A tleap script that builds the chain and sets N, CA, C and O, in Angstrom:
source leaprc.protein.ff14SB
mol = sequence {
  NMET PRO ALA SER GLU GLU ASN LYS ALA ILE
  VAL ARG ARG TYR GLN ASP ALA TYR ASN ARG
  ASN ASP LEU ASP ALA LEU ASP ASP LEU VAL
  ALA GLU ASP ILE ILE SER HIE ASN HIE ALA
  PRO GLY VAL PRO GLN GLY LEU GLN GLY SER
  LYS LEU VAL HIE GLN ALA THR VAL ALA ALA
  MET PRO ASP TYR HIE VAL VAL THR GLU ASP
  LEU PHE ALA GLU GLY ASP LYS VAL VAL ALA
  ARG ILE ARG MET VAL GLY THR HIE THR GLY
  ALA ASP PHE LEU GLY VAL PRO ALA ASN GLY
  ARG LYS ILE ASP VAL PRO ALA ILE SER ILE
  PHE ARG ILE ALA ASP GLY LYS ILE VAL GLU
  HIE TRP ALA GLN ALA ASP ASN THR GLN LEU
  MET GLN GLN LEU GLY LEU MET PRO ALA CPRO
}
set mol.1.N position { 0.859 -1.179 0.000 }
set mol.1.CA position { 0.000 0.000 0.000 }
set mol.1.C position { 0.904 1.240 0.000 }
set mol.1.O position { 1.841 1.317 0.794 }
set mol.2.N position { 0.634 2.201 -0.873 }
set mol.2.CA position { 1.426 3.443 -0.888 }
set mol.2.C position { 1.329 4.177 0.450 }
set mol.2.O position { 0.341 4.043 1.172 }
set mol.3.N position { 2.358 4.947 0.767 }
set mol.3.CA position { 2.400 5.681 2.040 }
set mol.3.C position { 1.179 6.588 2.202 }
set mol.3.O position { 0.637 6.698 3.302 }
set mol.4.N position { 0.745 7.233 1.129 }
set mol.4.CA position { -0.401 8.139 1.247 }
set mol.4.C position { -1.661 7.365 1.664 }
set mol.4.O position { -2.462 7.875 2.448 }
set mol.5.N position { -1.842 6.159 1.155 }
set mol.5.CA position { -2.999 5.347 1.543 }
set mol.5.C position { -2.875 4.873 2.989 }
set mol.5.O position { -3.870 4.822 3.712 }
set mol.6.N position { -1.660 4.526 3.414 }
set mol.6.CA position { -1.432 4.138 4.810 }
set mol.6.C position { -1.742 5.298 5.741 }
set mol.6.O position { -2.346 5.110 6.796 }
set mol.7.N position { -1.325 6.505 5.347 }
set mol.7.CA position { -1.587 7.685 6.177 }
set mol.7.C position { -3.083 7.975 6.271 }
set mol.7.O position { -3.580 8.334 7.338 }
set mol.8.N position { -3.802 7.820 5.157 }
set mol.8.CA position { -5.252 8.014 5.194 }
set mol.8.C position { -5.904 6.975 6.106 }
set mol.8.O position { -6.858 7.292 6.817 }
set mol.9.N position { -5.407 5.751 6.095 }
set mol.9.CA position { -5.957 4.708 6.963 }
set mol.9.C position { -5.746 5.071 8.436 }
set mol.9.O position { -6.619 4.814 9.264 }
set mol.10.N position { -4.606 5.660 8.765 }
set mol.10.CA position { -4.344 6.097 10.144 }
set mol.10.C position { -5.369 7.154 10.554 }
set mol.10.O position { -5.922 7.087 11.652 }
set mol.11.N position { -5.624 8.124 9.686 }
set mol.11.CA position { -6.594 9.180 9.995 }
set mol.11.C position { -8.001 8.595 10.123 }
set mol.11.O position { -8.768 9.018 10.988 }
set mol.12.N position { -8.345 7.635 9.279 }
set mol.12.CA position { -9.664 6.991 9.396 }
set mol.12.C position { -9.802 6.273 10.744 }
set mol.12.O position { -10.834 6.386 11.405 }
set mol.13.N position { -8.764 5.535 11.148 }
set mol.13.CA position { -8.808 4.831 12.440 }
set mol.13.C position { -8.879 5.829 13.599 }
set mol.13.O position { -9.577 5.600 14.586 }
set mol.14.N position { -8.147 6.939 13.464 }
set mol.14.CA position { -8.166 8.014 14.474 }
set mol.14.C position { -9.582 8.558 14.626 }
set mol.14.O position { -10.088 8.686 15.741 }
set mol.15.N position { -10.223 8.878 13.495 }
set mol.15.CA position { -11.566 9.455 13.564 }
set mol.15.C position { -12.563 8.437 14.096 }
set mol.15.O position { -13.470 8.784 14.853 }
set mol.16.N position { -12.395 7.188 13.700 }
set mol.16.CA position { -13.277 6.141 14.205 }
set mol.16.C position { -13.146 6.006 15.721 }
set mol.16.O position { -14.152 5.861 16.414 }
set mol.17.N position { -11.924 6.051 16.240 }
set mol.17.CA position { -11.702 5.959 17.686 }
set mol.17.C position { -12.398 7.111 18.407 }
set mol.17.O position { -13.044 6.903 19.434 }
set mol.18.N position { -12.267 8.326 17.873 }
set mol.18.CA position { -12.958 9.463 18.480 }
set mol.18.C position { -14.472 9.280 18.421 }
set mol.18.O position { -15.168 9.523 19.407 }
set mol.19.N position { -14.980 8.853 17.272 }
set mol.19.CA position { -16.432 8.685 17.143 }
set mol.19.C position { -16.977 7.607 18.075 }
set mol.19.O position { -18.129 7.691 18.503 }
set mol.20.N position { -16.177 6.603 18.393 }
set mol.20.CA position { -16.585 5.559 19.332 }
set mol.20.C position { -16.260 5.943 20.771 }
set mol.20.O position { -16.579 5.205 21.703 }
set mol.21.N position { -15.621 7.106 20.950 }
set mol.21.CA position { -15.177 7.588 22.254 }
set mol.21.C position { -14.213 6.588 22.900 }
set mol.21.O position { -14.218 6.402 24.117 }
set mol.22.N position { -13.391 5.954 22.071 }
set mol.22.CA position { -12.391 4.982 22.508 }
set mol.22.C position { -11.039 5.692 22.568 }
set mol.22.O position { -10.187 5.511 21.699 }
set mol.23.N position { -10.863 6.505 23.612 }
set mol.23.CA position { -9.663 7.333 23.686 }
set mol.23.C position { -8.398 6.514 23.910 }
set mol.23.O position { -7.311 6.975 23.562 }
set mol.24.N position { -8.502 5.321 24.474 }
set mol.24.CA position { -7.323 4.463 24.638 }
set mol.24.C position { -6.743 4.044 23.283 }
set mol.24.O position { -5.531 3.868 23.157 }
set mol.25.N position { -7.598 3.883 22.273 }
set mol.25.CA position { -7.132 3.493 20.939 }
set mol.25.C position { -6.235 4.568 20.329 }
set mol.25.O position { -5.430 4.277 19.445 }
set mol.26.N position { -6.371 5.804 20.797 }
set mol.26.CA position { -5.559 6.895 20.249 }
set mol.26.C position { -4.081 6.731 20.589 }
set mol.26.O position { -3.223 7.263 19.885 }
set mol.27.N position { -3.779 6.009 21.652 }
set mol.27.CA position { -2.380 5.833 22.044 }
set mol.27.C position { -1.554 5.185 20.946 }
set mol.27.O position { -0.354 5.440 20.844 }
set mol.28.N position { -2.181 4.345 20.119 }
set mol.28.CA position { -1.481 3.678 19.017 }
set mol.28.C position { -1.479 4.509 17.737 }
set mol.28.O position { -0.788 4.164 16.779 }
set mol.29.N position { -2.244 5.598 17.711 }
set mol.29.CA position { -2.417 6.368 16.478 }
set mol.29.C position { -1.843 7.778 16.545 }
set mol.29.O position { -1.563 8.388 15.513 }
set mol.30.N position { -1.670 8.293 17.754 }
set mol.30.CA position { -1.273 9.685 17.942 }
set mol.30.C position { -0.029 9.736 18.832 }
set mol.30.O position { 0.040 9.063 19.861 }
set mol.31.N position { 0.945 10.540 18.423 }
set mol.31.CA position { 2.155 10.718 19.234 }
set mol.31.C position { 1.793 11.398 20.547 }
set mol.31.O position { 0.956 12.300 20.573 }
set mol.32.N position { 2.417 10.969 21.625 }
set mol.32.CA position { 2.166 11.536 22.951 }
set mol.32.C position { 2.396 13.050 22.962 }
set mol.32.O position { 1.695 13.791 23.652 }
set mol.33.N position { 3.392 13.497 22.185 }
set mol.33.CA position { 3.748 14.922 22.148 }
set mol.33.C position { 3.233 15.619 20.887 }
set mol.33.O position { 3.871 16.540 20.376 }
set mol.34.N position { 2.075 15.173 20.389 }
set mol.34.CA position { 1.495 15.792 19.196 }
set mol.34.C position { 1.458 17.311 19.354 }
set mol.34.O position { 1.185 17.833 20.434 }
set mol.35.N position { 1.734 17.991 18.275 }
set mol.35.CA position { 1.646 19.453 18.242 }
set mol.35.C position { 0.304 19.813 17.613 }
set mol.35.O position { 0.057 19.516 16.444 }
set mol.36.N position { -0.552 20.448 18.391 }
set mol.36.CA position { -1.861 20.885 17.909 }
set mol.36.C position { -1.815 22.397 17.742 }
set mol.36.O position { -1.733 23.137 18.722 }
set mol.37.N position { -1.869 22.843 16.509 }
set mol.37.CA position { -1.705 24.272 16.223 }
set mol.37.C position { -2.923 25.111 16.569 }
set mol.37.O position { -2.818 26.335 16.642 }
set mol.38.N position { -4.067 24.495 16.781 }
set mol.38.CA position { -5.283 25.242 17.108 }
set mol.38.C position { -5.833 24.785 18.450 }
set mol.38.O position { -7.045 24.660 18.626 }
set mol.39.N position { -4.948 24.542 19.380 }
set mol.39.CA position { -5.336 24.006 20.679 }
set mol.39.C position { -6.118 25.033 21.484 }
set mol.39.O position { -5.859 26.234 21.403 }
set mol.40.N position { -7.068 24.548 22.254 }
set mol.40.CA position { -7.878 25.428 23.097 }
set mol.40.C position { -6.999 26.063 24.172 }
set mol.40.O position { -6.148 25.388 24.752 }
set mol.41.N position { -7.193 27.349 24.443 }
set mol.41.CA position { -6.405 28.021 25.475 }
set mol.41.C position { -6.584 27.352 26.833 }
set mol.41.O position { -7.688 26.955 27.206 }
set mol.42.N position { -5.482 27.234 27.562 }
set mol.42.CA position { -5.529 26.680 28.903 }
set mol.42.C position { -5.515 25.161 28.971 }
set mol.42.O position { -5.454 24.591 30.061 }
set mol.43.N position { -5.568 24.499 27.821 }
set mol.43.CA position { -5.543 23.041 27.787 }
set mol.43.C position { -4.112 22.610 27.488 }
set mol.43.O position { -3.467 23.184 26.611 }
set mol.44.N position { -3.605 21.599 28.209 }
set mol.44.CA position { -2.232 21.164 27.948 }
set mol.44.C position { -2.056 20.659 26.522 }
set mol.44.O position { -2.980 20.099 25.932 }
set mol.45.N position { -0.875 20.861 25.981 }
set mol.45.CA position { -0.549 20.335 24.656 }
set mol.45.C position { -0.410 18.826 24.748 }
set mol.45.O position { -0.436 18.261 25.841 }
set mol.46.N position { -0.264 18.179 23.618 }
set mol.46.CA position { -0.029 16.748 23.571 }
set mol.46.C position { -1.317 15.947 23.537 }
set mol.46.O position { -2.418 16.495 23.562 }
set mol.47.N position { -1.148 14.644 23.480 }
set mol.47.CA position { -2.282 13.732 23.378 }
set mol.47.C position { -3.223 13.867 24.570 }
set mol.47.O position { -4.442 13.819 24.405 }
set mol.48.N position { -2.672 14.034 25.762 }
set mol.48.CA position { -3.525 14.146 26.950 }
set mol.48.C position { -4.456 15.360 26.838 }
set mol.48.O position { -5.633 15.265 27.184 }
set mol.49.N position { -3.946 16.491 26.361 }
set mol.49.CA position { -4.785 17.668 26.182 }
set mol.49.C position { -5.870 17.442 25.144 }
set mol.49.O position { -7.006 17.884 25.320 }
set mol.50.N position { -5.523 16.755 24.062 }
set mol.50.CA position { -6.514 16.444 23.024 }
set mol.50.C position { -7.630 15.570 23.583 }
set mol.50.O position { -8.802 15.765 23.259 }
set mol.51.N position { -7.263 14.607 24.422 }
set mol.51.CA position { -8.274 13.750 25.040 }
set mol.51.C position { -9.192 14.564 25.957 }
set mol.51.O position { -10.398 14.322 25.995 }
set mol.52.N position { -8.628 15.529 26.698 }
set mol.52.CA position { -9.439 16.366 27.584 }
set mol.52.C position { -10.464 17.183 26.798 }
set mol.52.O position { -11.618 17.303 27.209 }
set mol.53.N position { -10.035 17.742 25.668 }
set mol.53.CA position { -10.951 18.529 24.831 }
set mol.53.C position { -12.080 17.637 24.326 }
set mol.53.O position { -13.247 18.029 24.340 }
set mol.54.N position { -11.721 16.435 23.882 }
set mol.54.CA position { -12.752 15.518 23.386 }
set mol.54.C position { -13.730 15.136 24.502 }
set mol.54.O position { -14.940 15.101 24.276 }
set mol.55.N position { -13.218 14.851 25.700 }
set mol.55.CA position { -14.084 14.479 26.821 }
set mol.55.C position { -15.052 15.604 27.161 }
set mol.55.O position { -16.222 15.349 27.445 }
set mol.56.N position { -14.578 16.842 27.136 }
set mol.56.CA position { -15.456 17.983 27.429 }
set mol.56.C position { -16.519 18.140 26.347 }
set mol.56.O position { -17.666 18.465 26.651 }
set mol.57.N position { -16.152 17.914 25.096 }
set mol.57.CA position { -17.110 18.029 23.997 }
set mol.57.C position { -18.188 16.958 24.115 }
set mol.57.O position { -19.375 17.248 23.962 }
set mol.58.N position { -17.775 15.720 24.389 }
set mol.58.CA position { -18.742 14.624 24.511 }
set mol.58.C position { -19.609 14.801 25.759 }
set mol.58.O position { -20.773 14.400 25.756 }
set mol.59.N position { -19.063 15.394 26.826 }
set mol.59.CA position { -19.873 15.661 28.016 }
set mol.59.C position { -20.994 16.647 27.682 }
set mol.59.O position { -22.095 16.543 28.224 }
set mol.60.N position { -20.717 17.591 26.801 }
set mol.60.CA position { -21.719 18.577 26.401 }
set mol.60.C position { -22.662 18.042 25.332 }
set mol.60.O position { -23.851 18.359 25.324 }
set mol.61.N position { -22.116 17.220 24.423 }
set mol.61.CA position { -22.894 16.675 23.304 }
set mol.61.C position { -22.641 15.169 23.226 }
set mol.61.O position { -21.772 14.731 22.472 }
set mol.62.N position { -23.384 14.377 23.991 }
set mol.62.CA position { -23.123 12.938 24.042 }
set mol.62.C position { -23.189 12.235 22.684 }
set mol.62.O position { -22.581 11.179 22.508 }
set mol.63.N position { -23.910 12.801 21.735 }
set mol.63.CA position { -24.000 12.194 20.401 }
set mol.63.C position { -22.983 12.784 19.418 }
set mol.63.O position { -23.069 12.541 18.215 }
set mol.64.N position { -22.029 13.553 19.927 }
set mol.64.CA position { -21.039 14.212 19.061 }
set mol.64.C position { -20.278 13.191 18.217 }
set mol.64.O position { -19.828 12.159 18.715 }
set mol.65.N position { -20.149 13.498 16.953 }
set mol.65.CA position { -19.331 12.687 16.052 }
set mol.65.C position { -18.908 13.532 14.860 }
set mol.65.O position { -19.444 14.611 14.607 }
set mol.66.N position { -17.938 13.009 14.148 }
set mol.66.CA position { -17.420 13.694 12.971 }
set mol.66.C position { -17.731 12.852 11.742 }
set mol.66.O position { -17.514 11.641 11.727 }
set mol.67.N position { -18.239 13.514 10.721 }
set mol.67.CA position { -18.505 12.876 9.439 }
set mol.67.C position { -17.404 13.319 8.486 }
set mol.67.O position { -17.210 14.516 8.272 }
set mol.68.N position { -16.692 12.373 7.922 }
set mol.68.CA position { -15.634 12.698 6.969 }
set mol.68.C position { -16.250 12.772 5.581 }
set mol.68.O position { -16.798 11.792 5.078 }
set mol.69.N position { -16.153 13.936 4.973 }
set mol.69.CA position { -16.697 14.155 3.628 }
set mol.69.C position { -15.668 13.837 2.545 }
set mol.69.O position { -16.000 13.227 1.528 }
set mol.70.N position { -14.428 14.248 2.762 }
set mol.70.CA position { -13.336 14.018 1.805 }
set mol.70.C position { -12.061 13.775 2.577 }
set mol.70.O position { -11.880 14.293 3.679 }
set mol.71.N position { -11.168 12.976 1.988 }
set mol.71.CA position { -9.873 12.688 2.585 }
set mol.71.C position { -8.845 12.660 1.462 }
set mol.71.O position { -8.972 11.896 0.505 }
set mol.72.N position { -7.822 13.508 1.594 }
set mol.72.CA position { -6.768 13.609 0.588 }
set mol.72.C position { -5.423 13.421 1.266 }
set mol.72.O position { -5.244 13.832 2.413 }
set mol.73.N position { -4.481 12.809 0.577 }
set mol.73.CA position { -3.154 12.611 1.160 }
set mol.73.C position { -2.077 12.858 0.116 }
set mol.73.O position { -2.207 12.504 -1.056 }
set mol.74.N position { -1.016 13.478 0.595 }
set mol.74.CA position { 0.180 13.651 -0.228 }
set mol.74.C position { 1.367 13.748 0.718 }
set mol.74.O position { 1.348 14.502 1.691 }
set mol.75.N position { 2.384 12.981 0.417 }
set mol.75.CA position { 3.559 12.983 1.277 }
set mol.75.C position { 3.178 12.545 2.678 }
set mol.75.O position { 2.515 11.525 2.864 }
set mol.76.N position { 3.602 13.323 3.660 }
set mol.76.CA position { 3.332 12.962 5.056 }
set mol.76.C position { 2.085 13.646 5.622 }
set mol.76.O position { 1.856 13.609 6.831 }
set mol.77.N position { 1.274 14.272 4.752 }
set mol.77.CA position { 0.090 15.000 5.234 }
set mol.77.C position { -1.200 14.404 4.688 }
set mol.77.O position { -1.263 13.905 3.564 }
set mol.78.N position { -2.233 14.478 5.539 }
set mol.78.CA position { -3.583 14.059 5.165 }
set mol.78.C position { -4.512 15.234 5.476 }
set mol.78.O position { -4.443 15.827 6.552 }
set mol.79.N position { -5.380 15.560 4.517 }
set mol.79.CA position { -6.352 16.640 4.695 }
set mol.79.C position { -7.742 16.019 4.715 }
set mol.79.O position { -8.098 15.233 3.837 }
set mol.80.N position { -8.519 16.383 5.728 }
set mol.80.CA position { -9.889 15.882 5.869 }
set mol.80.C position { -10.856 17.053 5.843 }
set mol.80.O position { -10.708 18.014 6.598 }
set mol.81.N position { -11.855 16.962 4.961 }
set mol.81.CA position { -12.980 17.903 4.996 }
set mol.81.C position { -14.068 17.179 5.775 }
set mol.81.O position { -14.529 16.109 5.379 }
set mol.82.N position { -14.472 17.785 6.895 }
set mol.82.CA position { -15.353 17.094 7.827 }
set mol.82.C position { -16.554 17.949 8.205 }
set mol.82.O position { -16.630 19.134 7.881 }
set mol.83.N position { -17.494 17.305 8.905 }
set mol.83.CA position { -18.593 18.002 9.573 }
set mol.83.C position { -18.620 17.501 11.005 }
set mol.83.O position { -18.599 16.295 11.251 }
set mol.84.N position { -18.666 18.433 11.948 }
set mol.84.CA position { -18.795 18.108 13.362 }
set mol.84.C position { -20.279 18.208 13.707 }
set mol.84.O position { -20.901 19.255 13.530 }
set mol.85.N position { -20.835 17.100 14.203 }
set mol.85.CA position { -22.276 16.987 14.392 }
set mol.85.C position { -22.574 16.584 15.838 }
set mol.85.O position { -21.892 15.724 16.396 }
set mol.86.N position { -23.578 17.194 16.436 }
set mol.86.CA position { -23.966 16.801 17.788 }
set mol.86.C position { -25.165 17.601 18.270 }
set mol.86.O position { -25.627 18.527 17.604 }
set mol.87.N position { -25.662 17.221 19.450 }
set mol.87.CA position { -26.800 17.900 20.072 }
set mol.87.C position { -26.398 18.283 21.490 }
set mol.87.O position { -25.946 17.441 22.266 }
set mol.88.N position { -26.565 19.561 21.823 }
set mol.88.CA position { -26.119 20.074 23.116 }
set mol.88.C position { -27.147 19.731 24.194 }
set mol.88.O position { -28.027 20.531 24.513 }
set mol.89.N position { -27.014 18.527 24.746 }
set mol.89.CA position { -27.956 18.057 25.766 }
set mol.89.C position { -27.282 17.761 27.106 }
set mol.89.O position { -27.957 17.375 28.060 }
set mol.90.N position { -25.954 17.938 27.191 }
set mol.90.CA position { -25.227 17.573 28.408 }
set mol.90.C position { -24.722 18.775 29.172 }
set mol.90.O position { -25.479 19.690 29.498 }
set mol.91.N position { -23.431 18.761 29.454 }
set mol.91.CA position { -22.782 19.810 30.236 }
set mol.91.C position { -22.719 21.130 29.463 }
set mol.91.O position { -22.990 21.186 28.264 }
set mol.92.N position { -22.354 22.186 30.188 }
set mol.92.CA position { -22.138 23.483 29.543 }
set mol.92.C position { -21.086 23.335 28.443 }
set mol.92.O position { -20.149 22.545 28.557 }
set mol.93.N position { -21.263 24.107 27.388 }
set mol.93.CA position { -20.310 24.111 26.275 }
set mol.93.C position { -20.036 25.554 25.894 }
set mol.93.O position { -20.955 26.293 25.541 }
set mol.94.N position { -18.789 25.953 25.965 }
set mol.94.CA position { -18.393 27.337 25.686 }
set mol.94.C position { -19.188 28.305 26.564 }
set mol.94.O position { -19.541 29.405 26.139 }
set mol.95.N position { -19.459 27.876 27.789 }
set mol.95.CA position { -20.193 28.719 28.734 }
set mol.95.C position { -21.698 28.693 28.568 }
set mol.95.O position { -22.411 29.401 29.278 }
set mol.96.N position { -22.193 27.885 27.638 }
set mol.96.CA position { -23.631 27.828 27.368 }
set mol.96.C position { -24.222 26.583 28.030 }
set mol.96.O position { -23.735 25.475 27.802 }
set mol.97.N position { -25.265 26.753 28.846 }
set mol.97.CA position { -25.936 25.574 29.408 }
set mol.97.C position { -26.593 24.763 28.289 }
set mol.97.O position { -26.917 25.298 27.229 }
set mol.98.N position { -26.780 23.484 28.537 }
set mol.98.CA position { -27.428 22.617 27.546 }
set mol.98.C position { -28.755 23.233 27.114 }
set mol.98.O position { -29.546 23.677 27.945 }
set mol.99.N position { -28.983 23.254 25.813 }
set mol.99.CA position { -30.184 23.884 25.277 }
set mol.99.C position { -30.868 23.026 24.211 }
set mol.99.O position { -31.858 23.451 23.614 }
set mol.100.N position { -30.346 21.820 23.970 }
set mol.100.CA position { -30.969 20.935 22.990 }
set mol.100.C position { -30.704 21.305 21.548 }
set mol.100.O position { -31.217 20.655 20.637 }
set mol.101.N position { -29.907 22.346 21.325 }
set mol.101.CA position { -29.624 22.756 19.950 }
set mol.101.C position { -28.678 21.778 19.270 }
set mol.101.O position { -27.787 21.205 19.896 }
set mol.102.N position { -28.895 21.605 17.982 }
set mol.102.CA position { -28.049 20.731 17.179 }
set mol.102.C position { -26.971 21.569 16.498 }
set mol.102.O position { -27.201 22.715 16.112 }
set mol.103.N position { -25.784 20.966 16.360 }
set mol.103.CA position { -24.735 21.605 15.572 }
set mol.103.C position { -24.401 20.701 14.393 }
set mol.103.O position { -24.486 19.476 14.479 }
set mol.104.N position { -24.027 21.325 13.309 }
set mol.104.CA position { -23.535 20.641 12.117 }
set mol.104.C position { -22.582 21.639 11.467 }
set mol.104.O position { -22.984 22.458 10.640 }
set mol.105.N position { -21.310 21.550 11.858 }
set mol.105.CA position { -20.330 22.582 11.537 }
set mol.105.C position { -19.260 22.033 10.602 }
set mol.105.O position { -18.616 21.032 10.919 }
set mol.106.N position { -19.063 22.676 9.455 }
set mol.106.CA position { -18.005 22.223 8.554 }
set mol.106.C position { -16.630 22.644 9.063 }
set mol.106.O position { -16.477 23.674 9.720 }
set mol.107.N position { -15.631 21.817 8.740 }
set mol.107.CA position { -14.263 22.108 9.163 }
set mol.107.C position { -13.284 21.399 8.224 }
set mol.107.O position { -13.649 20.508 7.457 }
set mol.108.N position { -12.042 21.829 8.318 }
set mol.108.CA position { -10.929 21.200 7.599 }
set mol.108.C position { -9.870 20.860 8.643 }
set mol.108.O position { -9.537 21.690 9.489 }
set mol.109.N position { -9.346 19.645 8.584 }
set mol.109.CA position { -8.238 19.242 9.442 }
set mol.109.C position { -7.081 18.773 8.578 }
set mol.109.O position { -7.277 18.112 7.558 }
set mol.110.N position { -5.888 19.120 8.993 }
set mol.110.CA position { -4.675 18.653 8.331 }
set mol.110.C position { -3.853 17.905 9.371 }
set mol.110.O position { -3.601 18.415 10.463 }
set mol.111.N position { -3.445 16.710 9.027 }
set mol.111.CA position { -2.661 15.857 9.911 }
set mol.111.C position { -1.303 15.596 9.267 }
set mol.111.O position { -1.219 15.366 8.061 }
set mol.112.N position { -0.242 15.632 10.068 }
set mol.112.CA position { 1.078 15.195 9.596 }
set mol.112.C position { 1.391 13.886 10.289 }
set mol.112.O position { 1.267 13.763 11.508 }
set mol.113.N position { 1.797 12.913 9.495 }
set mol.113.CA position { 2.053 11.567 9.979 }
set mol.113.C position { 3.561 11.301 9.929 }
set mol.113.O position { 4.225 11.645 8.951 }
set mol.114.N position { 4.093 10.689 10.985 }
set mol.114.CA position { 5.494 10.249 11.013 }
set mol.114.C position { 5.566 8.943 11.800 }
set mol.114.O position { 4.986 8.821 12.879 }
set mol.115.N position { 6.270 7.993 11.258 }
set mol.115.CA position { 6.451 6.695 11.924 }
set mol.115.C position { 5.124 6.056 12.332 }
set mol.115.O position { 5.017 5.447 13.397 }
set mol.116.N position { 4.113 6.202 11.468 }
set mol.116.CA position { 2.837 5.543 11.706 }
set mol.116.C position { 1.925 6.219 12.707 }
set mol.116.O position { 0.909 5.643 13.098 }
set mol.117.N position { 2.263 7.436 13.135 }
set mol.117.CA position { 1.418 8.151 14.106 }
set mol.117.C position { 1.188 9.595 13.665 }
set mol.117.O position { 1.987 10.178 12.933 }
set mol.118.N position { 0.076 10.150 14.132 }
set mol.118.CA position { -0.208 11.566 13.896 }
set mol.118.C position { 0.678 12.363 14.852 }
set mol.118.O position { 0.619 12.172 16.067 }
set mol.119.N position { 1.504 13.261 14.292 }
set mol.119.CA position { 2.454 14.015 15.114 }
set mol.119.C position { 2.163 15.516 15.124 }
set mol.119.O position { 2.708 16.260 15.938 }
set mol.120.N position { 1.294 15.948 14.204 }
set mol.120.CA position { 0.985 17.379 14.112 }
set mol.120.C position { -0.417 17.522 13.532 }
set mol.120.O position { -0.839 16.726 12.694 }
set mol.121.N position { -1.147 18.569 13.998 }
set mol.121.CA position { -2.525 18.762 13.561 }
set mol.121.C position { -2.848 20.252 13.461 }
set mol.121.O position { -2.509 21.041 14.343 }
set mol.122.N position { -3.507 20.609 12.372 }
set mol.122.CA position { -4.051 21.953 12.171 }
set mol.122.C position { -5.546 21.783 11.929 }
set mol.122.O position { -5.967 20.794 11.327 }
set mol.123.N position { -6.350 22.733 12.390 }
set mol.123.CA position { -7.802 22.650 12.174 }
set mol.123.C position { -8.360 24.042 11.931 }
set mol.123.O position { -7.899 25.029 12.504 }
set mol.124.N position { -9.358 24.093 11.071 }
set mol.124.CA position { -10.067 25.336 10.808 }
set mol.124.C position { -11.540 25.001 10.709 }
set mol.124.O position { -11.969 24.334 9.768 }
set mol.125.N position { -12.318 25.462 11.681 }
set mol.125.CA position { -13.761 25.204 11.700 }
set mol.125.C position { -14.509 26.505 11.448 }
set mol.125.O position { -13.972 27.593 11.659 }
set mol.126.N position { -15.748 26.385 10.998 }
set mol.126.CA position { -16.605 27.553 10.811 }
set mol.126.C position { -17.187 27.927 12.172 }
set mol.126.O position { -18.316 27.561 12.500 }
set mol.127.N position { -16.394 28.665 12.961 }
set mol.127.CA position { -16.807 29.020 14.319 }
set mol.127.C position { -17.993 29.974 14.352 }
set mol.127.O position { -18.746 29.986 15.326 }
set mol.128.N position { -18.170 30.773 13.307 }
set mol.128.CA position { -19.349 31.642 13.242 }
set mol.128.C position { -20.601 30.780 13.183 }
set mol.128.O position { -21.576 31.034 13.891 }
set mol.129.N position { -20.566 29.765 12.337 }
set mol.129.CA position { -21.723 28.865 12.239 }
set mol.129.C position { -21.953 28.132 13.557 }
set mol.129.O position { -23.097 27.951 13.973 }
set mol.130.N position { -20.873 27.708 14.218 }
set mol.130.CA position { -21.001 27.043 15.519 }
set mol.130.C position { -21.694 27.968 16.517 }
set mol.130.O position { -22.623 27.546 17.206 }
set mol.131.N position { -21.255 29.220 16.601 }
set mol.131.CA position { -21.832 30.178 17.546 }
set mol.131.C position { -23.301 30.429 17.226 }
set mol.131.O position { -24.124 30.523 18.137 }
set mol.132.N position { -23.638 30.538 15.948 }
set mol.132.CA position { -25.042 30.739 15.560 }
set mol.132.C position { -25.878 29.529 15.950 }
set mol.132.O position { -26.977 29.678 16.485 }
set mol.133.N position { -25.368 28.342 15.688 }
set mol.133.CA position { -26.125 27.130 15.981 }
set mol.133.C position { -26.306 26.922 17.486 }
set mol.133.O position { -27.311 26.352 17.910 }
set mol.134.N position { -25.359 27.371 18.289 }
set mol.134.CA position { -25.487 27.276 19.748 }
set mol.134.C position { -26.339 28.384 20.336 }
set mol.134.O position { -26.667 28.351 21.522 }
set mol.135.N position { -26.705 29.375 19.514 }
set mol.135.CA position { -27.526 30.482 19.977 }
set mol.135.C position { -26.718 31.602 20.606 }
set mol.135.O position { -27.274 32.434 21.323 }
set mol.136.N position { -25.411 31.640 20.349 }
set mol.136.CA position { -24.557 32.679 20.924 }
set mol.136.C position { -24.496 33.936 20.075 }
set mol.136.O position { -24.043 34.981 20.543 }
set mol.137.N position { -24.944 33.845 18.838 }
set mol.137.CA position { -24.997 35.036 17.983 }
set mol.137.C position { -26.100 34.822 16.953 }
set mol.137.O position { -26.417 33.686 16.602 }
set mol.138.N position { -26.678 35.907 16.476 }
set mol.138.CA position { -27.790 35.774 15.535 }
set mol.138.C position { -27.324 35.278 14.169 }
set mol.138.O position { -26.207 35.560 13.736 }
set mol.139.N position { -28.187 34.548 13.514 }
set mol.139.CA position { -27.913 34.136 12.130 }
set mol.139.C position { -28.071 35.355 11.236 }
set mol.139.O position { -28.796 36.288 11.582 }
set mol.140.N position { -27.404 35.358 10.096 }
set mol.140.CA position { -27.507 36.521 9.201 }
set mol.140.C position { -28.922 36.690 8.655 }
set mol.140.O position { -29.181 37.618 7.889 }
savepdb mol mol.pdb
quit
C-alpha cells in the first residue's frame, strides 16, 4: 500500500476511535507529544490535552461525532474535509448551558504523519456557524 494510503488509513482509524469515544485506541495512532496548532487556550498540549478537549465536547454533546466528507493525502500530510455533528444536551459548552440545539459545523483538518502516528494537527472550523447554531450570535 502506498504511504499516502497508509496515512489516510491512520486518519480513518483516528476518527473512528474518536467517534466511538475509545480514547485508549488513540495511544497507538497519535504521538504523545502531538503538536496541535489550534489548541484550546488553557488546555495542555499533547495527546492528553486532546483527550481532555474531546471528553469535554462529549460531556456537552453525548451524540457528538465527525462525518468525513473528503480525505486527501500527499507525502506525510492528510487533509480531511469534515462536519462536526452533535446535540447540546449535556454539560455546559463554551459557557452555554445545555439547550438541545443541534450543531452541524463544517471544518478542515490537516494531519502530519510520522512513523505511523499523527504528530501534528491543524484545524479550521466555521466558528461563526457554531456560535449561531449554539444560539450565541444571531444568524444573518
